[in-house]
C-alpha positions in Angstrom: 0.1 0.0 -0.1 1.4 3.6 -1.0 0.3 7.2 0.7 0.3 10.6 0.1 3.1 13.1 1.3 0.1 14.5 3.1 -1.2 11.1 4.4 2.4 9.5 5.7 2.9 12.4 7.3 -0.6 11.4 9.3 0.4 7.9 10.0 2.0 6.6 13.3 5.9 6.5 13.3 7.1 3.3 12.7 11.3 2.6 13.4 12.3 0.9 10.6 14.9 -0.9 12.9 15.4 -5.3 13.4 15.9 -4.5 17.3 15.4 -7.6 18.9 13.8 -8.4 22.3 17.4 -9.7 23.8 19.7 -7.3 22.2 21.4 -4.8 24.3 23.6 -1.6 24.0 26.6 -3.3 25.3 26.8 -4.8 20.8 27.7 -2.2 17.8 25.0 -3.2 15.7 22.0 -2.6 17.8 23.4 0.6 19.4 23.8 1.5 15.6 20.0 0.6 14.2 18.7 2.3 17.2 20.8 5.8 17.1 19.9 5.7 12.9 15.9 4.8 13.1 15.1 6.7 16.7 14.4 9.9 15.0 10.8 10.9 13.1 11.3 11.1 9.8 10.5 14.9 10.2 12.6 15.8 12.8 15.7 13.9 9.9 14.0 16.5 7.5 14.0 19.3 9.8 18.6 19.0 10.9 18.2 18.6 6.9 17.3 22.5 6.6 20.2 23.4 8.8 22.8 24.7 8.3 26.8 23.7 8.5 26.9 26.7 11.5 23.6 25.8 12.5 23.7 21.9 13.5 27.4 22.6 14.7 25.8 25.6 17.3 22.8 22.8 17.8 25.3 20.6 19.0 27.4 22.1 21.0 25.0 23.9 22.8 23.4 20.2 23.1 26.2 18.5 24.4 26.8 20.8 26.3 24.1 20.7 28.2 23.6 17.1 28.8 27.1 16.8 29.7 26.3 19.8 32.8 23.2 18.1 33.2 25.0 14.4 33.8 27.4 16.2 36.0 25.1 17.2 38.5 22.9 13.4 38.9 25.9 12.3 39.4 27.2 14.5 42.0 23.4 14.6 43.7 23.1 10.7 42.8 24.8 10.2 46.4 23.1 12.8 48.3 19.4 12.1 46.9 19.9 8.1 47.5 20.4 9.0 51.5 17.8 10.9 51.6 16.4 8.8 50.0 17.1 5.7 52.6 16.9 8.4 55.7 12.9 8.9 54.1 12.3 5.9 53.9 14.0 4.9 57.9 11.8 8.3 59.5 8.9 6.8 56.9 8.9 2.9 58.8 9.5 4.6 62.5 6.4 6.8 61.8 4.0 4.1 60.7 5.4 1.7 63.4 4.9 4.5 66.3 0.9 5.0 64.4 0.4 1.9 64.4 1.5 1.0 68.3 -0.9 4.4 68.7 -4.5 2.7 67.5 -3.9 -0.1 68.9 -3.7 0.8 72.0 -6.7 3.1 71.5 -8.1 0.4 70.1 -7.6 -1.9 73.2 -9.1 1.3 75.1 -12.5 1.5 73.4 -12.8 -2.8 73.5 -12.1 -2.2 77.5 -14.5 0.5 77.8 -17.0 -1.5 75.8 -16.7 -4.4 77.6 -17.6 -2.4 80.6 -20.7 -1.5 79.0 -21.5 -4.5 77.7 -21.1 -7.0 81.2 -22.8 -3.7 83.4 -25.8 -3.7 80.2 -25.6 -7.4 81.0 -26.1 -7.5 84.9 -28.5 -5.7 85.4 -30.9 -7.4 82.3 -29.8 -10.7 84.6 -31.6 -8.8 87.4 -34.2 -7.3 85.8 -35.4 -10.5 84.1 -34.6 -12.3 87.6 -36.9 -9.8 89.3 -40.2 -10.0 86.2 -39.6 -14.0 87.1 -40.3 -13.1 90.9 -43.2 -10.7 90.0 -44.4 -12.7 87.6 -44.2 -16.3 89.8 -46.5 -13.7 92.6 -48.9 -12.9 89.6 -49.3 -16.1 88.8 -49.6 -17.9 92.3 -52.0 -14.5 93.4 -53.9 -15.3 89.7 -53.6 -19.5 91.3 -55.4 -17.9 94.9 -58.5 -15.4 93.8 -60.8 -19.1 93.4 -59.8 -19.9 97.1 -59.4 -16.5 98.8 -61.3 -13.9 99.4 -59.7 -9.8 98.1 -60.3 -7.7 99.4 -60.0 -4.1 97.0 -56.6 -3.2 99.2 -55.5 -6.5 98.1 -56.7 -5.7 94.3 -54.7 -2.5 94.6 -51.4 -4.2 95.6 -52.1 -6.6 92.8 -52.1 -4.0 90.3 -49.6 -1.8 91.6 -46.7 -5.1 91.0 -48.2 -5.9 87.5 -47.9 -2.3 86.7 -44.0 -1.9 89.0 -43.1 -5.2 86.8 -44.8 -3.5 84.0 -42.3 -0.9 84.1 -39.4 -2.8 84.9 -39.7 -5.2 81.9 -39.7 -1.4 80.1 -37.1 -0.4 81.6 -34.5 -3.7 80.8 -35.3 -3.0 76.9 -34.5 0.4 77.0 -31.3 0.4 79.4 -30.5 -2.6 77.3 -31.4 -1.2 73.5 -29.4 1.8 74.2 -26.5 0.0 75.9 -25.9 -2.3 72.5 -26.6 1.0 70.4 -23.8 2.7 72.3 -21.6 -0.2 72.2 -22.6 -0.8 68.4 -21.2 2.7 67.8 -18.3 2.8 69.9 -17.0 -0.7 67.9 -17.9 1.3 64.6 -16.2 4.4 65.5 -13.2 1.9 66.6 
């Protein structure tokens, strides 16, 4: 397939070299092939239009800048490597310090959560025992109702006991719910 000059100018550049995956720059032929074909045809044509003095001037300026930059890189290389090593040591130390601090904070949060949950569980157990006792009293009172004459005062006591039991059950639920919400929130924050 042939291209016009205009179509060829927009086509992707594919160097016509014979370099292989195994080639290295330790041998002359791959180096020469890379050097001759690494520049774009447009740039080669642009350089062809320069005068001998222009090419000489560009070469001297480019080489001087390249050597000066290389020289500075070599001078700073040891310093950069040393600074990088110091930074890595500092970062590692900082990470260890932060992790140990987070671990200590995590243990403290867990300790507080465990205390809250233990207190809530104890309160719930106590309230459940009281509910059981009050429920038994209610059952006994209902069983004895047929056999015992109950006056108005006894009815009031029974109603008060039932009301108290109901209030304690609701209090136990509220405390249990609140405690579990707090524990879940603390756990989520940790």
